[in-house]
C-alpha positions as a LaTeX table, in Angstrom:
\begin{tabular}{lrrr}
\hline
Residue & $x$ (\AA) & $y$ (\AA) & $z$ (\AA) \\
\hline
Met1 & 135.13 & 125.52 & 29.85 \\
Asn2 & 136.16 & 129.43 & 30.95 \\
Pro3 & 135.02 & 132.74 & 29.30 \\
Ala4 & 138.45 & 133.57 & 26.90 \\
Pro5 & 139.47 & 137.26 & 28.57 \\
Phe6 & 139.32 & 139.10 & 25.27 \\
Glu7 & 137.15 & 138.65 & 21.97 \\
Val8 & 137.56 & 138.65 & 18.29 \\
Val9 & 136.47 & 141.23 & 15.24 \\
Ile10 & 137.27 & 138.99 & 12.18 \\
Leu11 & 137.72 & 140.98 & 8.84 \\
Asn12 & 136.71 & 139.57 & 5.18 \\
Asp13 & 135.22 & 140.50 & 2.70 \\
Tyr14 & 132.86 & 137.74 & 2.39 \\
Ala15 & 130.71 & 135.92 & 4.49 \\
Ser16 & 130.37 & 133.00 & 3.07 \\
Pro17 & 133.10 & 130.26 & 1.38 \\
Thr18 & 134.36 & 132.29 & $-1.75$ \\
Gly19 & 138.02 & 130.77 & $-1.62$ \\
Gly20 & 141.00 & 129.62 & 0.75 \\
Ser21 & 140.86 & 132.92 & 2.28 \\
Thr22 & 137.58 & 133.41 & 3.64 \\
Ala23 & 137.30 & 129.22 & 4.64 \\
Val24 & 140.30 & 129.93 & 6.47 \\
Ala25 & 138.31 & 133.35 & 8.06 \\
Leu26 & 135.26 & 130.86 & 8.75 \\
Ala27 & 136.99 & 128.51 & 10.34 \\
Ala28 & 138.74 & 130.89 & 12.59 \\
Ala29 & 136.14 & 132.44 & 13.76 \\
Ala30 & 133.96 & 129.02 & 14.45 \\
Gly31 & 137.04 & 127.82 & 16.38 \\
Leu32 & 137.80 & 130.69 & 17.94 \\
Ala33 & 133.87 & 130.67 & 19.42 \\
Ala34 & 134.11 & 126.88 & 20.63 \\
His35 & 137.36 & 127.96 & 22.56 \\
Asp36 & 134.67 & 129.76 & 23.91 \\
Val37 & 136.09 & 133.11 & 22.61 \\
Pro38 & 133.22 & 136.21 & 21.45 \\
Val39 & 133.76 & 136.41 & 18.01 \\
Thr40 & 131.90 & 139.28 & 15.82 \\
Tyr41 & 132.24 & 138.13 & 12.06 \\
Phe42 & 132.19 & 141.11 & 10.17 \\
Ser43 & 132.03 & 141.39 & 6.53 \\
Ala44 & 130.74 & 143.54 & 3.29 \\
Val45 & 129.32 & 140.61 & 1.00 \\
Gly46 & 126.77 & 137.75 & 1.80 \\
Pro47 & 124.48 & 135.75 & 2.44 \\
Val48 & 125.69 & 134.81 & 5.83 \\
Ala49 & 127.01 & 131.14 & 5.85 \\
Pro50 & 125.02 & 128.84 & 8.12 \\
Leu51 & 128.08 & 128.55 & 10.13 \\
Leu52 & 128.59 & 131.47 & 11.41 \\
Thr53 & 124.75 & 131.25 & 13.50 \\
Ser54 & 125.78 & 128.14 & 14.35 \\
His55 & 127.29 & 128.95 & 17.95 \\
Pro56 & 126.04 & 131.91 & 20.74 \\
Arg57 & 129.53 & 133.57 & 21.10 \\
Leu58 & 129.28 & 134.38 & 17.25 \\
Thr59 & 127.76 & 137.41 & 15.73 \\
Pro60 & 128.05 & 137.79 & 12.21 \\
Val61 & 127.54 & 141.31 & 10.77 \\
Cys62 & 127.23 & 141.65 & 6.93 \\
Leu63 & 126.38 & 144.83 & 5.08 \\
Asp64 & 124.90 & 142.82 & 1.67 \\
Gln65 & 127.01 & 144.76 & $-0.48$ \\
Thr66 & 128.21 & 143.40 & $-3.88$ \\
Asp67 & 132.19 & 143.03 & $-3.86$ \\
Leu68 & 133.93 & 145.12 & $-6.66$ \\
Gly69 & 133.69 & 142.28 & $-9.66$ \\
Arg70 & 130.49 & 142.17 & $-9.25$ \\
Asn71 & 128.69 & 145.77 & $-8.75$ \\
Pro72 & 127.06 & 146.95 & $-11.82$ \\
Arg73 & 127.93 & 150.50 & $-11.04$ \\
Arg74 & 131.63 & 150.64 & $-11.84$ \\
Trp75 & 132.26 & 154.28 & $-10.81$ \\
Arg76 & 130.70 & 152.92 & $-7.54$ \\
Ala77 & 132.86 & 150.24 & $-7.80$ \\
Val78 & 136.11 & 152.15 & $-8.31$ \\
Val79 & 135.04 & 154.33 & $-5.78$ \\
Asp80 & 134.46 & 151.63 & $-3.11$ \\
Gly81 & 137.74 & 150.09 & $-3.95$ \\
Cys82 & 139.61 & 152.35 & $-2.36$ \\
Arg83 & 137.26 & 154.07 & 0.26 \\
Asn84 & 134.26 & 151.67 & 1.80 \\
Ala85 & 132.18 & 154.62 & 3.33 \\
Arg86 & 129.44 & 152.27 & 4.30 \\
Ala87 & 131.61 & 149.58 & 5.66 \\
Val88 & 134.45 & 152.52 & 7.50 \\
Arg89 & 131.14 & 153.51 & 9.20 \\
Ala90 & 129.58 & 150.22 & 10.09 \\
Leu91 & 133.08 & 148.95 & 11.34 \\
Arg92 & 133.59 & 152.06 & 13.58 \\
Thr93 & 129.72 & 151.10 & 15.13 \\
Val94 & 130.89 & 148.31 & 16.04 \\
Leu95 & 134.21 & 148.71 & 17.45 \\
Ala96 & 132.86 & 151.98 & 19.88 \\
Arg97 & 131.05 & 149.26 & 21.89 \\
Lys98 & 134.21 & 147.29 & 22.06 \\
Ser99 & 137.16 & 147.66 & 24.52 \\
Arg100 & 140.56 & 148.76 & 23.30 \\
Ala101 & 142.48 & 146.73 & 26.11 \\
Arg102 & 140.82 & 143.61 & 25.46 \\
Thr103 & 140.43 & 143.43 & 21.78 \\
Val104 & 141.74 & 141.92 & 18.66 \\
Val105 & 141.03 & 142.79 & 15.43 \\
His106 & 142.15 & 139.95 & 12.78 \\
Ala107 & 141.85 & 141.19 & 9.13 \\
His108 & 142.21 & 138.19 & 6.70 \\
Thr109 & 140.78 & 140.56 & 3.38 \\
Trp110 & 139.48 & 143.69 & 2.16 \\
Ser111 & 140.71 & 144.29 & $-1.39$ \\
Gln112 & 137.44 & 143.05 & $-2.68$ \\
Ala113 & 134.52 & 144.90 & $-0.93$ \\
Leu114 & 135.92 & 146.60 & 2.74 \\
Ser115 & 138.32 & 148.63 & 1.20 \\
Pro116 & 142.23 & 149.60 & 2.79 \\
Phe117 & 140.15 & 152.37 & 4.86 \\
Thr118 & 138.57 & 149.78 & 7.42 \\
Leu119 & 141.85 & 148.77 & 8.54 \\
Ala120 & 142.81 & 152.67 & 8.65 \\
Ala121 & 139.67 & 152.98 & 11.07 \\
Val122 & 140.97 & 149.87 & 13.24 \\
Arg123 & 144.19 & 151.46 & 13.48 \\
Arg124 & 142.91 & 155.16 & 14.21 \\
Met125 & 140.67 & 153.95 & 17.58 \\
Gly126 & 143.66 & 152.71 & 18.83 \\
Phe127 & 143.03 & 149.01 & 18.15 \\
Arg128 & 145.41 & 145.99 & 17.95 \\
Leu129 & 145.01 & 144.57 & 14.45 \\
Val130 & 146.34 & 141.63 & 12.22 \\
Leu131 & 146.90 & 140.73 & 9.59 \\
Thr132 & 146.40 & 137.35 & 7.75 \\
Leu133 & 148.86 & 137.27 & 4.28 \\
His134 & 147.06 & 135.17 & 2.61 \\
Asp135 & 147.45 & 136.47 & $-0.59$ \\
Tyr136 & 150.70 & 139.91 & $-2.00$ \\
Phe137 & 148.14 & 143.05 & $-1.67$ \\
Val138 & 150.42 & 144.25 & 1.71 \\
Ala139 & 152.92 & 144.70 & $-1.10$ \\
Cys140 & 151.64 & 144.46 & $-4.48$ \\
Pro141 & 149.20 & 146.46 & $-6.01$ \\
Asn142 & 147.91 & 143.04 & $-8.55$ \\
Gly143 & 148.07 & 140.64 & $-4.99$ \\
Gln144 & 150.19 & 138.21 & $-7.12$ \\
Phe145 & 153.62 & 139.39 & $-8.06$ \\
Phe146 & 152.55 & 138.12 & $-11.33$ \\
Val147 & 152.41 & 139.64 & $-14.94$ \\
Tyr148 & 148.84 & 138.57 & $-16.65$ \\
Pro149 & 149.37 & 139.35 & $-19.81$ \\
Ala150 & 152.75 & 138.06 & $-19.94$ \\
Arg151 & 152.17 & 134.83 & $-17.70$ \\
Gln152 & 155.41 & 135.72 & $-15.50$ \\
Val153 & 156.48 & 136.47 & $-12.18$ \\
Cys154 & 157.10 & 139.62 & $-11.37$ \\
Arg155 & 160.11 & 140.42 & $-9.93$ \\
Arg156 & 159.36 & 144.66 & $-10.04$ \\
Val157 & 159.71 & 146.23 & $-7.07$ \\
Pro158 & 156.23 & 147.97 & $-5.88$ \\
Leu159 & 154.81 & 150.98 & $-6.70$ \\
Ser160 & 158.29 & 151.86 & $-8.65$ \\
Gly161 & 158.24 & 153.51 & $-11.58$ \\
Ala162 & 159.15 & 150.04 & $-13.36$ \\
Cys163 & 155.43 & 148.98 & $-11.84$ \\
Trp164 & 153.60 & 151.98 & $-12.71$ \\
Leu165 & 154.99 & 151.65 & $-16.41$ \\
Cys166 & 153.99 & 147.78 & $-16.25$ \\
Asn167 & 150.32 & 146.31 & $-17.29$ \\
Cys168 & 150.14 & 143.28 & $-15.37$ \\
Asp169 & 146.23 & 143.49 & $-14.90$ \\
Arg170 & 143.98 & 140.66 & $-16.02$ \\
Arg171 & 141.85 & 142.92 & $-17.63$ \\
His172 & 143.61 & 146.19 & $-18.72$ \\
Phe173 & 145.88 & 149.09 & $-18.04$ \\
Gly174 & 143.49 & 151.47 & $-16.88$ \\
His175 & 142.34 & 148.82 & $-14.57$ \\
Lys176 & 146.55 & 148.47 & $-13.12$ \\
Leu177 & 146.40 & 151.98 & $-13.13$ \\
Trp178 & 143.69 & 152.33 & $-10.14$ \\
Arg179 & 145.38 & 149.51 & $-8.39$ \\
Asn180 & 148.39 & 151.45 & $-7.74$ \\
Ala181 & 146.69 & 154.25 & $-7.08$ \\
Arg182 & 145.24 & 152.26 & $-4.61$ \\
Ala183 & 147.76 & 150.96 & $-2.75$ \\
Ala184 & 149.68 & 154.10 & $-3.07$ \\
Leu185 & 146.79 & 155.36 & $-0.98$ \\
Gln186 & 146.48 & 152.24 & 1.32 \\
His187 & 150.73 & 151.97 & 2.14 \\
Arg188 & 151.44 & 155.97 & 1.86 \\
Leu189 & 148.77 & 157.93 & 2.77 \\
Leu190 & 146.73 & 155.52 & 5.76 \\
Gln191 & 149.75 & 153.42 & 6.12 \\
Ala192 & 147.11 & 150.94 & 6.86 \\
Ser193 & 148.95 & 148.06 & 6.08 \\
Ala194 & 152.43 & 149.08 & 7.77 \\
Arg195 & 150.93 & 149.72 & 11.37 \\
Pro196 & 149.60 & 146.48 & 11.85 \\
Ala197 & 150.34 & 144.62 & 15.41 \\
Phe198 & 151.49 & 141.65 & 14.18 \\
Cys199 & 151.42 & 139.98 & 10.52 \\
Ile200 & 150.60 & 136.34 & 10.42 \\
Gly201 & 151.87 & 134.37 & 7.05 \\
Val202 & 150.12 & 131.56 & 5.38 \\
Ser203 & 153.68 & 129.41 & 4.57 \\
Asp204 & 157.48 & 130.13 & 5.04 \\
Phe205 & 157.97 & 130.59 & 1.51 \\
Ser206 & 155.44 & 134.15 & 0.89 \\
Leu207 & 156.27 & 134.70 & 4.05 \\
Asn208 & 159.95 & 135.62 & 3.12 \\
Leu209 & 158.62 & 136.98 & $-0.18$ \\
Leu210 & 156.91 & 139.60 & 1.91 \\
Arg211 & 159.17 & 140.59 & 4.30 \\
Pro212 & 161.23 & 143.13 & 2.53 \\
His213 & 158.07 & 145.09 & 2.10 \\
Leu214 & 157.17 & 144.70 & 6.31 \\
Pro215 & 157.91 & 147.03 & 8.84 \\
Pro216 & 161.13 & 145.23 & 10.50 \\
Ala217 & 159.51 & 146.55 & 13.95 \\
Val218 & 156.31 & 144.26 & 13.39 \\
Pro219 & 156.32 & 140.66 & 14.42 \\
Thr220 & 155.61 & 138.07 & 12.08 \\
Arg221 & 154.92 & 134.20 & 12.26 \\
Val222 & 153.28 & 131.00 & 9.71 \\
Val223 & 150.21 & 129.80 & 10.81 \\
Arg224 & 149.28 & 127.32 & 8.35 \\
Asn225 & 146.01 & 126.91 & 6.98 \\
Pro226 & 143.66 & 124.36 & 8.21 \\
Val227 & 143.48 & 121.08 & 6.49 \\
Asp228 & 141.14 & 119.44 & 8.09 \\
Gly229 & 140.31 & 115.35 & 6.26 \\
Val230 & 139.55 & 112.19 & 7.99 \\
Arg231 & 142.38 & 109.83 & 8.24 \\
Ala232 & 142.27 & 107.00 & 6.37 \\
Asp233 & 144.83 & 104.24 & 4.31 \\
Pro234 & 146.98 & 106.14 & 2.17 \\
Ala235 & 145.22 & 105.83 & $-1.61$ \\
Pro236 & 146.07 & 103.12 & $-3.68$ \\
Val237 & 148.08 & 105.31 & $-6.28$ \\
Ala238 & 150.50 & 102.04 & $-7.63$ \\
Gly239 & 147.16 & 100.74 & $-8.96$ \\
Asn240 & 145.37 & 104.26 & $-10.01$ \\
Arg241 & 146.36 & 105.63 & $-13.40$ \\
Glu242 & 145.05 & 109.41 & $-13.97$ \\
Phe243 & 147.38 & 113.02 & $-13.05$ \\
Leu244 & 144.67 & 115.36 & $-11.35$ \\
Phe245 & 144.64 & 119.27 & $-11.33$ \\
Ile246 & 142.04 & 120.95 & $-8.84$ \\
Gly247 & 141.51 & 124.66 & $-9.02$ \\
Arg248 & 140.07 & 127.34 & $-11.62$ \\
Phe249 & 140.62 & 127.25 & $-15.26$ \\
Glu250 & 142.34 & 129.88 & $-15.20$ \\
Pro251 & 146.54 & 131.00 & $-16.17$ \\
Glu252 & 147.64 & 132.02 & $-13.41$ \\
Lys253 & 147.09 & 128.20 & $-11.97$ \\
Gly254 & 148.87 & 126.57 & $-14.57$ \\
Val255 & 146.29 & 124.42 & $-16.00$ \\
Leu256 & 147.44 & 124.58 & $-19.79$ \\
Leu257 & 150.90 & 123.89 & $-18.51$ \\
Phe258 & 149.16 & 120.65 & $-17.19$ \\
Ala259 & 147.07 & 120.19 & $-20.28$ \\
Arg260 & 150.52 & 120.61 & $-22.56$ \\
Ala261 & 152.75 & 117.88 & $-20.25$ \\
Ala262 & 150.18 & 115.58 & $-19.83$ \\
Arg263 & 148.83 & 115.50 & $-23.38$ \\
Ala264 & 153.73 & 115.24 & $-24.23$ \\
Ala265 & 153.40 & 111.98 & $-21.44$ \\
Gly266 & 150.10 & 110.41 & $-22.97$ \\
Val267 & 148.84 & 109.92 & $-19.22$ \\
Asp268 & 145.35 & 109.67 & $-18.76$ \\
Ala269 & 144.34 & 113.13 & $-17.26$ \\
Thr270 & 141.71 & 114.37 & $-14.88$ \\
Phe271 & 140.57 & 118.23 & $-14.63$ \\
Val272 & 138.25 & 119.15 & $-11.21$ \\
Gly273 & 136.96 & 122.62 & $-11.12$ \\
Asp274 & 136.14 & 125.03 & $-13.84$ \\
Gly275 & 137.23 & 128.23 & $-15.41$ \\
Ser276 & 137.52 & 130.70 & $-18.80$ \\
Leu277 & 140.23 & 128.26 & $-20.34$ \\
Leu278 & 138.00 & 124.84 & $-20.10$ \\
Pro279 & 137.33 & 124.70 & $-24.32$ \\
Ala280 & 141.46 & 125.21 & $-23.85$ \\
Leu281 & 141.46 & 122.99 & $-21.85$ \\
Arg282 & 138.75 & 120.61 & $-24.08$ \\
Thr283 & 140.80 & 121.24 & $-27.10$ \\
Leu284 & 144.06 & 119.95 & $-26.05$ \\
Cys285 & 143.06 & 117.21 & $-24.37$ \\
Pro286 & 139.83 & 115.59 & $-25.45$ \\
His287 & 140.26 & 112.15 & $-23.70$ \\
Ala288 & 140.67 & 113.76 & $-20.43$ \\
Arg289 & 137.32 & 114.14 & $-17.76$ \\
Phe290 & 135.86 & 117.28 & $-16.52$ \\
Thr291 & 134.06 & 117.18 & $-13.65$ \\
Gly292 & 132.81 & 120.62 & $-13.18$ \\
Trp293 & 133.31 & 122.04 & $-9.80$ \\
Leu294 & 132.56 & 118.80 & $-6.64$ \\
Pro295 & 131.25 & 118.96 & $-3.31$ \\
Pro296 & 134.68 & 118.31 & $-1.20$ \\
Gly297 & 133.47 & 114.55 & $-0.69$ \\
Ala298 & 133.47 & 113.65 & $-4.43$ \\
Ile299 & 136.86 & 115.73 & $-3.94$ \\
Ala300 & 138.03 & 113.22 & $-2.03$ \\
Ala301 & 137.40 & 110.22 & $-3.65$ \\
Glu302 & 138.88 & 111.58 & $-7.07$ \\
Arg303 & 142.08 & 112.56 & $-5.48$ \\
Arg304 & 142.11 & 108.56 & $-3.87$ \\
Arg305 & 141.68 & 108.03 & $-7.78$ \\
Ala306 & 144.19 & 109.65 & $-9.03$ \\
Arg307 & 148.11 & 108.61 & $-9.81$ \\
Ala308 & 149.09 & 111.68 & $-8.98$ \\
Leu309 & 148.62 & 115.52 & $-8.07$ \\
Val310 & 149.60 & 118.38 & $-10.60$ \\
Phe311 & 150.17 & 121.91 & $-9.00$ \\
Pro312 & 151.45 & 124.21 & $-11.82$ \\
Ser313 & 150.90 & 127.21 & $-10.63$ \\
Leu314 & 152.72 & 130.22 & $-12.69$ \\
Trp315 & 152.09 & 132.66 & $-9.87$ \\
Thr316 & 153.71 & 131.73 & $-6.31$ \\
Glu317 & 151.01 & 131.26 & $-4.54$ \\
Thr318 & 150.82 & 131.85 & $-0.75$ \\
Phe319 & 150.03 & 128.31 & 0.38 \\
Gly320 & 148.97 & 125.13 & $-1.54$ \\
Leu321 & 146.10 & 123.87 & $-0.18$ \\
Ala322 & 145.41 & 120.86 & $-3.33$ \\
Ala323 & 148.88 & 120.29 & $-2.68$ \\
Ala324 & 148.43 & 119.80 & 1.19 \\
Glu325 & 145.04 & 117.71 & 0.91 \\
Ala326 & 146.60 & 115.76 & $-1.46$ \\
Met327 & 149.52 & 114.54 & 0.91 \\
Ala328 & 146.89 & 114.24 & 3.49 \\
Ala329 & 145.79 & 111.38 & 1.36 \\
Gly330 & 148.67 & 109.51 & 0.60 \\
Val331 & 149.05 & 111.05 & $-3.05$ \\
Pro332 & 151.83 & 112.09 & $-4.36$ \\
Ala333 & 152.05 & 116.08 & $-5.59$ \\
Ile334 & 153.82 & 117.67 & $-8.21$ \\
Val335 & 154.62 & 121.15 & $-7.61$ \\
Ser336 & 155.91 & 123.89 & $-9.49$ \\
Asp337 & 159.84 & 124.83 & $-7.50$ \\
Gln338 & 158.43 & 128.62 & $-7.33$ \\
Cys339 & 155.33 & 127.84 & $-5.14$ \\
Ala340 & 154.76 & 127.70 & $-1.57$ \\
Ala341 & 154.30 & 123.46 & $-1.41$ \\
Thr342 & 157.63 & 123.03 & $-1.79$ \\
Asp343 & 157.48 & 124.28 & 1.91 \\
Phe344 & 156.06 & 120.99 & 2.29 \\
Ile345 & 156.38 & 118.67 & $-0.62$ \\
Ala346 & 160.18 & 117.86 & $-0.97$ \\
His347 & 161.79 & 116.76 & $-4.03$ \\
Asp348 & 162.09 & 112.92 & $-4.19$ \\
Val349 & 160.74 & 112.25 & $-0.88$ \\
Asn350 & 156.98 & 113.26 & $-0.51$ \\
Gly351 & 156.31 & 114.42 & $-3.88$ \\
Arg352 & 158.37 & 116.11 & $-7.16$ \\
His353 & 159.58 & 119.30 & $-8.15$ \\
Phe354 & 159.52 & 120.80 & $-11.48$ \\
Ala355 & 161.22 & 123.60 & $-13.51$ \\
His356 & 158.48 & 127.02 & $-12.54$ \\
Gly357 & 156.73 & 127.33 & $-16.21$ \\
Ser358 & 158.98 & 124.33 & $-17.73$ \\
Val359 & 156.14 & 122.19 & $-20.24$ \\
Leu360 & 159.28 & 119.48 & $-20.14$ \\
Ala361 & 159.81 & 119.57 & $-16.73$ \\
Leu362 & 156.76 & 118.93 & $-15.70$ \\
Thr363 & 156.55 & 115.97 & $-18.34$ \\
Glu364 & 159.36 & 114.06 & $-17.29$ \\
Gln365 & 158.44 & 114.03 & $-13.68$ \\
Ile366 & 154.74 & 112.79 & $-15.03$ \\
Arg367 & 156.39 & 110.34 & $-16.96$ \\
Ala368 & 158.73 & 109.20 & $-13.80$ \\
Leu369 & 155.05 & 108.27 & $-12.40$ \\
Ala370 & 153.47 & 107.23 & $-14.60$ \\
His371 & 155.93 & 104.78 & $-15.29$ \\
Asp372 & 157.22 & 103.91 & $-11.83$ \\
Pro373 & 153.98 & 102.90 & $-9.52$ \\
Ala374 & 156.82 & 102.09 & $-6.80$ \\
Leu375 & 157.76 & 105.32 & $-6.92$ \\
Ala376 & 154.40 & 107.21 & $-6.68$ \\
Ala377 & 153.76 & 104.48 & $-3.48$ \\
Arg378 & 156.76 & 105.26 & $-1.68$ \\
Leu379 & 155.87 & 109.31 & $-2.33$ \\
Gly380 & 152.29 & 109.14 & $-1.59$ \\
Arg381 & 153.21 & 107.14 & 1.96 \\
Ala382 & 155.77 & 109.10 & 2.78 \\
Gly383 & 153.34 & 112.46 & 2.62 \\
His384 & 150.82 & 110.37 & 4.43 \\
Glu385 & 153.14 & 109.85 & 7.18 \\
Thr386 & 154.38 & 112.89 & 7.07 \\
Tyr387 & 150.91 & 115.01 & 7.88 \\
Trp388 & 149.13 & 112.65 & 9.93 \\
Arg389 & 152.36 & 112.98 & 12.52 \\
Asp390 & 151.57 & 116.46 & 12.96 \\
Pro391 & 147.90 & 117.56 & 11.54 \\
Trp392 & 146.95 & 121.02 & 10.38 \\
Thr393 & 143.98 & 120.57 & 12.02 \\
Thr394 & 141.77 & 123.58 & 12.80 \\
Asp395 & 142.14 & 123.27 & 16.48 \\
Arg396 & 145.74 & 123.36 & 15.84 \\
His397 & 144.88 & 126.69 & 14.35 \\
Val398 & 143.31 & 128.16 & 16.86 \\
Arg399 & 145.75 & 127.19 & 19.03 \\
Glu400 & 148.48 & 129.01 & 17.20 \\
Leu401 & 146.08 & 131.99 & 17.21 \\
Leu402 & 145.44 & 132.32 & 21.15 \\
Glu403 & 149.15 & 132.40 & 21.41 \\
Val404 & 149.42 & 135.35 & 18.96 \\
Tyr405 & 146.58 & 137.06 & 20.43 \\
Gly406 & 147.45 & 136.86 & 23.58 \\
Glu407 & 151.13 & 138.46 & 22.71 \\
Val408 & 149.33 & 141.20 & 20.77 \\
Leu409 & 147.61 & 141.88 & 24.01 \\
Ala410 & 150.42 & 141.82 & 26.70 \\
Pro411 & 150.47 & 144.51 & 28.85 \\
Asp412 & 153.59 & 144.89 & 28.83 \\
Arg413 & 153.13 & 145.33 & 24.38 \\
Pro414 & 155.19 & 148.41 & 23.66 \\
Ser415 & 153.38 & 149.98 & 20.95 \\
Leu416 & 154.38 & 150.14 & 17.47 \\
Pro417 & 155.99 & 153.78 & 16.25 \\
Gly418 & 154.68 & 155.44 & 12.83 \\
Ala419 & 153.28 & 158.61 & 11.84 \\
Pro420 & 149.13 & 159.14 & 12.37 \\
Ile421 & 147.15 & 157.95 & 9.96 \\
His422 & 145.24 & 159.99 & 7.60 \\
Glu423 & 141.60 & 159.63 & 8.16 \\
Ser424 & 138.60 & 161.56 & 8.56 \\
Ala425 & 138.09 & 163.32 & 11.90 \\
Asp426 & 135.22 & 161.45 & 12.67 \\
Cys427 & 135.79 & 158.38 & 12.79 \\
Val428 & 137.34 & 158.11 & 15.63 \\
Gly429 & 135.18 & 155.95 & 18.17 \\
Thr430 & 134.96 & 155.43 & 22.04 \\
Gly431 & 136.35 & 151.96 & 22.49 \\
Arg432 & 136.94 & 151.64 & 26.72 \\
\hline
\end{tabular}
């Protein structure tokens, strides 16, 4: 394999798996290196995953910092969340040794540690910036278009007067005001997220929500997250009884909605995961199974023993990994009609939709699959066939990234218009 004519610098808050977005960043880094593309993986929070030291084309740079939520010095978290000065300096040092003409900087997450000033530094130094929109931070101050106290989807215009007055934060109103101030800094002063060379959505659903908040001149496309798995026969759902939830036990994930619907439907329920709502769930469903977090192989085993997976999120999920993995396993998914899983879970084709946030509607769909094993089997087989006809592998993900990078680095590509970024003067690098 010939070496790629370019290299990639990946920006991500974390250097080891902490959630879906970091898992995608790590998989992309390893996949690009396997395609002989030199990759520098730049992160703030360790430890460094072994995967990042497994290939000669992969160079990890980790600052071994603490993310904002776990920093005991709250004043330091407030400052670093707006401008992580150490990360900016370190990134400038890395980029000063790179060629602007043949380097793509690809940012996955930056809101928990790296800060928006790292994006501004990339643009200020003249490098092409690609953003993968794993969440809604590019537009929404709390990243989810969700009002936590009311447990409702937010329809307000970001940074409007109504947005500033709404207490949407999971912590307190003061934290919401800080988030708004950081978002105003990111969008209006730095214009960091308004000046990328390319934006990648992880679903049509989420990209359509974000398009009104993106500059019209910035090209976009969907590159689905990888959902690698071992191909096997569809799960024997007709003979299974349990309805399955996989995820964090937090309000926005809709786990209480599932618990109430499972109790009302009188079905067996299994909860894989953990979180602050565990005591409430045990009270609502005293006879359910609670497994805690499990390794991937054990989760796959739980999936194969389920009649259906329930994906009841109250916020507008950008992808829906649990539902995609269920589809690949031949397990029907029951999903909210206001989340990205509706991109690939079609109602009464390979799963079921229910009215967002409705216990009654979810109960009806659970009962339908509980009482009709043939229906569950038909939906599961359809999902299995759909997925494996064109699986969302890491290799496919990387091939689509390479297409994006080729477009971004095209010599005849016009530069994007925009006002200068207001960064400190010393952020100018010497990229060649």
